[in-house]
N, C-alpha and C positions, 0 to 999 in steps of 0.2 A: 314245899311240894317236891315229891321225889322226881328224879330225872327219868325220862322214858328209857326203856331198854334199848340197847344198841341194836342196829339192824342185823339180821342174821348174816353170817358169812356166806359168800357165794360158794357153791360146791366146786371142788377142783374140776378143771376142764377135762381131765382124764386121770386114770389111775396108773401109777407106776407098776410095771411088772418086773423091772430089774432096777438095781441101784443106778444112780447117775453119778459119774465121777468127773468133776471139772478139773481139767488139766491145763497147763500153760505156765508161762514164766511168772516168777514172783512179781507182784504188782499188777497182774492182768485183771484183778477183780474177782478172783475165784470165791473168796469169802463173802463179799457183799452180794454177789450174784447168787451164790449158794443159799444164803439166808432168804433172799427174796423168792427164789424158786421153791424152797421148802414151805414157806408161808403160802404161796399160791397153790401148791399141790397138797397141802396139809400132810406133808411128809416129814419124817425126822431129818435133822441136819447135823453133820459133824464136819469139823475142819481137822484133817489128819495131824497137822502140826500142833494145834491146840490140844488134841487128844494125847499126843506124845508128851507135851509139856505137863499136862495133868498127871499122867502116869508116872513120869520121872521126877516131877517136882523141879525141873530145870527148864530154862528157856532153851530154844533151839540153839542159840548162840553159845550158851554155857555147856550144853550137851556136846556140841561140836568140839569145844575147847577141852573139855574133860575126857571125852571118850573117842573122839575122832570121827571122821566121816563114815568109815566102814561100819562102825558100831551103830551110827545113826541110821544108815541105809538098811541094816538088818532089822532094827526095831521098826522102821518105817514100813518095811515089807510085811511084818507081822500085823501091824496096825491096819494097814490097807486091806489085807485078807480078812481080818475080823470084821471090819466095817462093811465090806462087801457082802459078807455072809449074814449080816443082821437082817432080821425080819421085823416089821415090814421093810421093804426096800427104802433106802434113804438117799438123800443128796449129800455127796461127799466132796469137799474142797480139798484136793490133793496138793501136797507141797510141790514146789516147782520142779524138783528132781525126781519125783516119784515115777512118772510115766517114762522117764529116760531109762530107768533100770529095766532090762529085758524081762526079768521074771515078773515084776509088777505089771508091766505092760501086757504080758500074756494073760495074767489073771484078770486084769481090768477088761481087756478086749473080749474074753470068753464069758465073763460072768456079770458084766455091767455095760452101761452105755457111756462111752467116753465123749466128752465135749471139750474141745480145745477153744479156750478164750484167747484168740490171737491178737496180740498187741505189738505195735511197732516200737522201735527204739525210743523215739521222742516221747511217746505216751508213757513207757516204762520209766524213762529217766525222770520225767516230771513227777512221777509218783514215788520213786525210790531214792533219788539222790538229794534228799533233804534230811531233816532231823531223824527220820525213821531208818536211815542208812545203817545205824549201829545194830539194828535188829536183823540184818541180812548178812550172815556169815560169809557168803561167797563174794560179797562186795565190800564189806566193812574194812577189811585188812588191805585193801588195794590203794595205791597212790592214784590209779586211773580207773575208778569204778565204772565210768561210762564205757571205757574201752572193754573192760571185763564183761559188762552187760551186752555190748555189741557182739563179742565173741560167743557168749552163751546163746544169744539169739541165733547166730549162724550155725552153731553146733546142734541146737535143740529143735529148731523149727521143723526140719525134715522129719524128726521123730514125732513131734506133736502132730504133724500133718497126717499121721496114721489114725487119728481119732475118728470115731464114727461120725461126729458132727463137728463142724468148724464155724465159729461165729467171730467175726472181726469186731473188736471193742474200741478201736481208735475213734476218738471224737464222739463217743456215745456215753450218755449217763447210765448209771447202774439199772434204772428201771427199763430203759430201752434195751439194754443187753439182756436183762431177764426176760423181757417180752420176746425177743428174737430166739433165745434158747428155748423158751416154752413152746413156741410155734414149731421150731425144728424138732424138738422132742416128740411132740404130738404126731408130726408127720413120720418120723422115724419109727415110732412104736406101731403106727398103723401099717407101715410097709414091712415091718419085721416083727410079726406077732409071736 
């Protein structure tokens, strides 16, 4: 006996008029939240770091080692601009340093909706300071990765705080974060047509 067809997918709660760029520290959950948002909004999804890895054939860590941070930031800027220009608008998970660069921030703020996934030190440390540390170039080469992480938070949080929308992710599961972002986006789009 054949299986019954799956139930129809619920229509998205609203339509994106601009791309959404998730910003914040590495480990804040931009990729997992981005995929969930894209599914719920029936929108395309891209992770800018993964896009760079596909384009170059190198991991971010290897790209940093082979070409340096300046070359990485230049490529990252090109990738972000291209993803933001994509039609239909998509959900973009940006690398941790993307929004820190003034030129990138200007493009994101003018042409997209920025959402800061705000995470505290303990949340980030619990997610980053394990086996996956080797994949984080800014932390992997340090004898004191938690101290480096704390310094990055101190330096970057005021800049991330310029995002259009801020959602605290501490002590929340990815589904709860995605629900909060979705509600904040719907409100933001209604107030900023």
